[in-house]
Every structure is written in C-alpha cells, then in structure tokens.
N, C-alpha and C positions, 0 to 999 in steps of 0.2 A: 505493500500500501506506497502512492507518494506519499511528501509532505503536504501539497494542495489536498490531497483527500483527505490526511488528518485535519489536517486546520480545518475544511467543510464542515466535520462533524461535527467539532468542538465546538464548534460557529452554535449547527441546530442543537446539541444537547444543550448549552447555556439556554440557547434561548429558550425551547422546549422549559426547562427548568424553570428560566422568569415568566412564561404563558401560566405557571401551575403556581407557581406561589400569586402571581397576580389573581389568579383566577379561586384561590382561595380563600382573598382578602374584597368580602364579597361589598362592606361599609367601606365608604367612604372616612377618611376621617380630616376631621373639620381645622381642630388646633392641636397644638401639642400646650399643656400645663406641669407648672416645676418650676424648679431651681435652673434661671439661666433661657427658661423662657418668659414668651412675653404675658404670660398670666401664670406669675410665684403664689397669687390665689385661687383657689380654686371656685370656690364661690364668683368668681369677677369673668371665669371661663364659664363658666355655667350659663351666665347669665350674655354672655358673647356666641353662644352656640343657638348658630338654629336648628331649629326642629330638625332631626332624624339624624343632627349631628353625632360623631365619634367625638366623646374629647381623649386623647391618649396620654394619661401621665406617665412622666419619663423619670421619675422619684420624686423620693422625697415625705417630711412628715408635713400634714395640712394641720393645726390646730381651728380648726370650724367647726361652724353651725350650718349643713347647710339645708337650702330648699330647693326642691327640681318639683320645677310647675310645666317641665314639657318635656316630650315623648325624645330623649340622650342618651347616646351609653357612656359611661366611664370604664373604661378597659386600660390597664395594668402594659405596660409593656413587657412582652416575652420570648425566649430566647436570645440568643446570643449575637444573631442576626435576622432584620428583619425590616422585611418591604413594607412599604408605607404607602400610597396612595391618596394626598392631599387635593381636597375636591371643595371650593369655597363656592357656597350658597351661591345661587343664579347663574353658575358657570359649568357651559360642559366642561373645562378645560382642565386636568387635574397634572401634577405633580408628583414623583417617588424621588422618597428618601431613604436611602438605606441606613441602618442601626446594625453597627458592628459589636456594641461595647454588652457586657452581661447583664441582665436584668438588675433593676434598683426594686428596693420596696416599697412600698407605697404603705404610707400608713395615715389614716384620720382619727383625728381624737378630739371628741366632742369639747370647745372652749367651754362653752357652757355646761354643765353636767347635768342640769335639770332640766336641760333643752335636748332634742333627738341632735346625734350628732349627723345622720343623713333621714331629711324628710323627705318623703316623693310621696308628689298631689295630682301626679301624671300617666296617663299610661304607654305603653314603647318606651319604657325605660330600663334601662340593663347594670348592673352594676356587677363587675368583673377582676376577679381576680388581689381584691384590696384586704388591707387590715385595718378594722372596725374599731375604736375602744371607746369606751364610756357613754355617756349619753340617757340619755332617759326617755322613752329606749334609744338604745344602739343605731337601728335603724327603723323609721315610722313609715308606715303604709297606708294611707288612708284613702278612702274616698279613687279608690284607684284600678284600672285593670291591665292586665297583660304585661305587667312586669317582670322580670328575671334579674332574683338574687344569687349568682353563679361564680360557688369557688373562691367564698370570701372566707376570711379568718376575724372573729367578733367576737372580739371579749370584755370581761371588765364592765358590766351595766351591769347600772343599779335596779334596775324597771328586769325588763329581755332586751337577747337582742337583738330578735328582728318581732314586730308586732303587727299583724293584720288587725287596722280596722275595716269596715266594711268595704272592703275588697275583694273581686272574683279574678281568676284567670291567671294566678298569682306562681310564677315558680322559682322553687326556693327548694335550688340543690347544687350538693358539694361542697356547702359548707363546715367549715368547723369551726363550734362555737364552743365558749366553755366562759368560767366564770362568770356566769352575770346572773341574778336573780332568776331569770326563768332563761330558757331556753329559746325555745317558738312560740308565739303568742297568739292564737288566733280568736278577735272578739265579730263576733257578726260577720263574719267572713268564709264564701263559699265558692264552689269550686275550683279547690286550688291543689295547690300540688307541688309535697315537699315529696324528694325525689333525693336518698342515698347521702345524705347529709350527716354526720359525727356533732352530735353533738352529747358533750359530755363536760362531771364533776360546776354543773348548776344548781343553781339549791332546788328547780326543776326543772325538768327534758319539757318536753310538749306541753300546750295545753291549747283544747279548740275549747269554747267557749261561746255556744248559745253560734256553735257554725256548722256547716250541710254541704254535704256530697263533697270533701274531699276530698282527695287520695295521698296515701302515706305510703310509699313505696321502699324497702332497704335502705333505710334508714336505723345508725344506731344510734341509741340512748342511752349511756351509760352515766353511772356513780354519783346520784342525784338524792340527795338526805329523805328527801320528797319525791314526788311521782313521776316517775318515768315518761308514762303517758299519762295526761288526763284527759278523758272525758267528757263534759258537762251541758246536759241539758242540748247536747248535739246528734242530728240524725243523720242515716245513710250515710256516713261515711266508709272507709274501705281503706282498712290496713293491710298490706300483703309485705311479705318476709321481714318485718321489721323483726331488730333484734331489741331487746329492752328489758339493759343485766346492772345487776350490783344498784339499785334503786329501793324504796321503802317499800314504795310501791310499783311492782311493774307495771300496767293498764289494771285502771279506776275507771268504771266508767255508769256515772252518775243521770239519772234524769233522763235517759237518752232513749235512740229507738231506731232498730232498722239498718245499726251498721253491722258490716260487713267483713270477718275475719277470717286471713286465711295465712296458714304458716310463717304465722311470726312463733318468735321466738324466746321466752320469760326466764332467764337463771340468773338463779342467784340476789333474787331479791327475797329483802326479808315477807313482803307479803307478794303471790305472784298475779292473780288475775281477779280482781272485785267488781260484780254485776251489782248496782242497788240503784235505790228509784224509792217514788211518794204513790206508784200506780201500778199494777202491776204490767200495762202494755210497756214500762218499763226496761223490760228482761226480756221483749221480742229483739232477739238479737240474729243473727248469720254469723254464728262459730263456727266452725269446721272443724272436726279432730288432727286436722292438720296443724291446730297450733300448738303448742309443745308450755310444759312450766316445767325447768330442766329435765328436759329428755321425756318427761309425759307428757299423753294425749288427754286434752282437754273434753268432756265430754259435756256440749251443750247443747241437747236434747229442746228441741224447736217441735211440738206438733210428733211427736213421735207416736207409736202403739206398740204393744208386744214383743218390749227389748227384755233383755239382761245385762248386767254392767257386774264383771264377777273381779273376784283378784289376778286373775288372767289378764286384765287389759289394763291395769297397773292407771290408774284412771287421776291424774292429777288434780282433775276441778269437777265435781257433780251437778249439775241442775237441768233438770226436767219443767219443763213451760208446754203450759197446754198443752199435757200427756194422760197418757192412761195406760195401765197395764204394764208399769216398767219395775225390774226386779231389780237389786240394786243392793247384793249382797258379798260377803266376806273382805272389803272392801280398807285401805287401810288408808288414815288422810292426817298429816303433819302439821308440826308448826307452819304458821303464815296458809295457808290453806284456806278458805271461805267455808269448809262443810259441806252438807247437802240440802239443797233449795230445791221444793217442790212452789211453782208458784200456779196457780190455775190445773192444776193434776190431781187424780180419780184415779182409786182404783189400784194405787198399786205398792210394794212393798219394801222397804229400805230395814234388811236384818243383818244381824251380825256383823256389825261393821265397827273400825277400834278408830276412833276419831281422838287425835289429841292437840294440845293448843294452838285448835284452830280459831277463827275471828267466832266463827256461832260455831253450834255446831248443826240438827236438822232445821230446817226453817220450815215451815208449811207457810202459805198466804195463801188463802180463796182457794185450800185444798181438802178436798172430801174423800173419806171410804177407802182412807189407806189406814195400812198396816203397818207399826215401826214395834223393832219385837228386835230380844236382842242384839242391841250396840251398847257398843261403851264409850261415854263420850268424857273423857279427862282435858280437866285446865283449859276451859273456851272463856274467848274473851269475854263473851255476851253467857247468854242464857244453853244449856245445854240444849234442851228442845226445847223450841216455840210454835205458836199455833196462832194466829192469826187473822181473823176473819173466816176463818177453818171447824170444819165440824164434821160426825161421823168417823173422826177417826179410832184405832183404836193404838193405845200406847200400852204396851207391854215386854217387862223382863228386860227393862234399858237398866242399864249400872249409867248416876249422871251423879259426876266426880269433881267438887274442888272449883268451880264452874266461879268467873266475875261477877255474875248475877245471878239469875234462878238455874236449879236443877230444871225446871218444867217452866213454863212461861203458856199460859191460855191469855188470849186477849181477847175480847169479843168476840167468843169462839162457845157453840153449844155443842151436847150430846159426845163428846167424847167418851171416852176411856182410860184410864188410869189404874193400869192392873200390875201389883206383883213387881215393879216397877222399885231402885234402890237410888235415895238422891242422899249423899252423903258430902260435907261439909263444903255445900255453893255456897256462896257468898253473903246474899242477901236473903233468900228462902229455898226450901226445897221444892214446894209447890206456891207461884202467888198464879192468882186468880182472878181477872183482873176483866171487870162489864163482864163477864160471862156467866152461861149458865144452863141447869139443866145437864154438869157433866159428874161424872163419877169416876172417886176413888177408893180404891178398892185395896184393901190387904200389899200398901206401899209400906217400904222398910223407910223413915224418914229422921238420919240420923247427922246431930251435928252442924245442924244451918241458924241461919239466925231467928229464922224465923221457921216452924216444920210447914203448917198449910197458910197462906196467907188467902183470905176473901176478902177482896178491894170493891163495891160495888156489885152487879147482880145478884146472883143468886141460885133458890133451887138444886140446887148442888150439893147431892150426896157422900158423903165424906162416911166409908166405913169399913172397918176394922182396920186400920193403918196402925202402924207402930212405929211412934213419934217420940222422938226420945234427943239430950243429950244438945238443945237450945234453948235458946233465951224467951223465947216464943213458943208454945207446944201450936198448940193454932188460935190464927188474932184475925176475928170479921173487923170491916169496915166499913160499915152503908152496905153492908150485902142481909139481906133479910132469905129468910123458910128455906135458911139448908137443914137439911139433917146429917147429924151429928150421933152414930151408933157406933157400939162398943167398941169404941177408939181407946190402945193401950197410951199410954204416955206417959214417958218415965224420963226424972230426972230432968223435969225442962225449970225453968227458971217463975217460968207466966205459963200453967195448963194450959187452958181455955177461956180468953179470953174476948169480951165481943161491949170493944167500946171505942175510945179514938186510935187513930193511923199508931201501930206501935214505931216508936223514935229507931230512926236508922241504925246499923251497928257502926261502929268505935273502933276504929278510924270510918268515914264515910265510906261508900263505896265508891270505888272508880269510875268514871265516867266510861258512859256505855262503846262499844267499838263505833266506827268514824260512821256517819253518813247511816244512819238508821237502828231503832233501836232494837232490843230482844238479846 
C-alpha cells in the first residue's frame, strides 16, 4: 500500500470519527460558565441562556441559590477529550471547540441554607453531572414537568436532597444521595420515574406523600435510621427490583392502595415490610411473591381461595386480604415481622404457628368464622391476638405471653369464642373486651397480667370457668353491663372482681402502641 493510499485512509478514518462525535452531540451548547469564562456566576449564565440552550460548566464551585424558570440544560464537561458545537440563539451557524484537559468537578453549594440550592419552575430542564450541597431542599422541582435529574451527587440538605411538589413526568436517574434529612421526597407528585438511584445514609430514604402512579425501579436505598421507603396516602405506584436494606423500616405503606410490588428485596432491616391503614381498602395492594424479606418470600394474598401456607414455604410475611378458606400452619415469624394479618377474610384456619417479637401477633379486621388454634405468640410489641370488628371466630389452645399490650384484644367484636387459651405475663391485660358483646371466655388460664379480664363497655359476655391468678386485678368491669361471670377461679390477685371505675394503668405506664395503628 502506497503512502498516498495510507494518507487517504487516515483522512477518511479521522473524518468518520469526527462525524461520529458530532452526531453524538445532538444539543448545541450556547455558552460556557465557570472560572475564566464570561459567566463566573451561574445564575447570570442561566439568565443569559435562551430557552432550549445547554450551559456547559467547565469547573469550579458556585456558592449560589439558583432559580431556573426556562427549559435549559446544565451539563458538566466530561471526558479527557470533548468536542462541543456552539450555536447562538437565532443563528444557523455553528462553531466547534475541542477540550483536551481532564474534566473538573462542578459543585453548587447553597449560599443561603434556608432556601433551595436549585429551584426549578419550568418544564424541559436537565441537570447532569453536578455535585450539589446544602439547601432546603437541595433541589426543589415545583409546578413543573418533563425535568431530568441525572448522575448528580447530592448531600448535606437539612430537608430533602430532591423534593418534587406538584410535579409530573420527572426523571430522577443514577443520582447518589447521602447525608440529607430525606433522600427523595414526592409531595402531590404523580407519574414520575425514579431509576437506579443510590440513596443511603440519610435520616429517611424515599418518601411518597399523596403521590400516585410513580415508577420506582432498581433503586438502592440503604442505611437509614428511619424508613427506607415510605408510601403514605399514595396509590397505584409501581415498585420493581428495588433494594431496601439496613433501614429501620424497609418498606412502610400507610393509608394507600393499589400499589404494585415486584421483585423488591428487603434486607437486614429492623422491620421488613409493613402495610397499614384506617380502612380495609388500604390493604388492597398487589404484592407478588417475588418480593423477599431476607431472601424469604412475601405471601400477601388478595382475593385468594383454598390455599395452604406451611413451614415448607418459609414465608417472611403473611397477609390474607379478602380471602377465604386459607390455611396457615406451622409457620415461624420472628423479630421485625408484622405478624399474620386477616383483613376481610372468612372461613380460614391459622394453627400451630410460632410468632416471637413480631410487631403484632395475629390480627383480624372485619374477619369472621375463622379458627385460630394452637399458636404460640411471645413478646409481640402490640397485642398477641387482636380482633377488630370481627365476629364468629374461635380462638382455642393458643399461648400468648409477655406482649407489650394485651394477650387478646377484642374491639367492637361479637360472638367470638375464647376457649382453653393461656395468657401469661402480658403488659396490660390477659383479655381486654372493648365495646364488644356476646363473646364467650371459657376455661382459659390467665396468669400474671396487670388485669386478668378487663370488660370495657359493651356487655352480655360470658366469663366461665377461667383460672385467673397472680395479677393486680382479676376481673374488672367498666361501664360494661349484663355480663355473666360463672364459676371462675381467682387466686392470688391483689383485687378479685371489681365493677367500678377504670383500673389505673400499670406502673410504669405501658409503652406506646406499635406505630401507625392500635392493637
């Protein structure tokens, strides 16, 4: 091959390379900002930029509070070699520059820590490659749409690293967020995307409040002393392949419905998954078994029938919602688990399970005709067995020990049977019937509770042949009428049977109920 041919090939190769680089740069740069440029102050560059312009930051630290009210891009120069096409607004002519020096870090620090470091009030804004520090919050996106926050490092905000308020179609992707009060906060913000962000070592991780139809995909949310992920009054969001680990709560869903969870991993949290609300519909979630807590599957059954969950399934979480004829047998749930939930569930059997140090034990709400038998519940934070607005259930041969509240709590419940259970050493009472009627307690052993049987409101209950001993109060009735107390054996209680004022609480005062719900 001759020298002329080699020269032609070199020219062609170089030309193709330049064309390829130019093709990759689809957005023209209108101006430069940073030390040594015409715009050492970034806000002045933002004001000078025309809508649609890209402002290229060449390095340095900007101590400013920025306000963006037009669709522009703030990008940091990246790469040892970078070809930039400059275009002035209103002109069809372009010029080119090649940067051959290593890129420099660009930091935006809030000059006034009580205001946002960057506030965005426009659609079509993009921030990419920045370090952002301080501010309340660090980035505030309000009344805006189609904003992209990509590959930034955000820290040291006393509020949130990124706050979305009344914002939609926002993309938060590949950001590293740490050392803030909250990592990402969505308030009244819907149809946004949070993709592959690393949120760690904040007080709280990702919080959605009154925010709907958002997508959270492949985020890592780690090491928060409060919630890793919190959804509050937020509906129809999708959480897919996220990891939430080493937080107080891995995932807490409150007063929300219709959220879909698939293939999320909750690892080494104090409390893995919690779902709670003020109405049964707040438990209507789509939580697939591909979700795991410490590598064990979540069993969150909605509108299921004729299924059995047993020890071989090794569930980490069990909830039966609007379900019928489900059997849960031989399952062990330990510290940090929610317990076993039955919401609007009928004709199901919960037997021979062991629950230790769970938030609740076995919790029934609007549930009827279920059998709860042979379970052992120890040191639950709330009540061992709680029935709320539930009727016609049979509780037999259960052992309920050392709970933080009641061994068994019946509230606004009727026609239930408690037979041959053992309630021992519970913080408040062995059995508490609150505004409940026509329930039957027979042949139970109730020992070492502050109150053995506490009847508060309601009435027409039958208390028969129970052995109640070693408590401050044996049977205490308060504004509860027409109950039948038959052949009970009361031994070594400081007070036997009282029908008088409400008994004083144990001393010291009982601990607060578990967070976000009673029982």
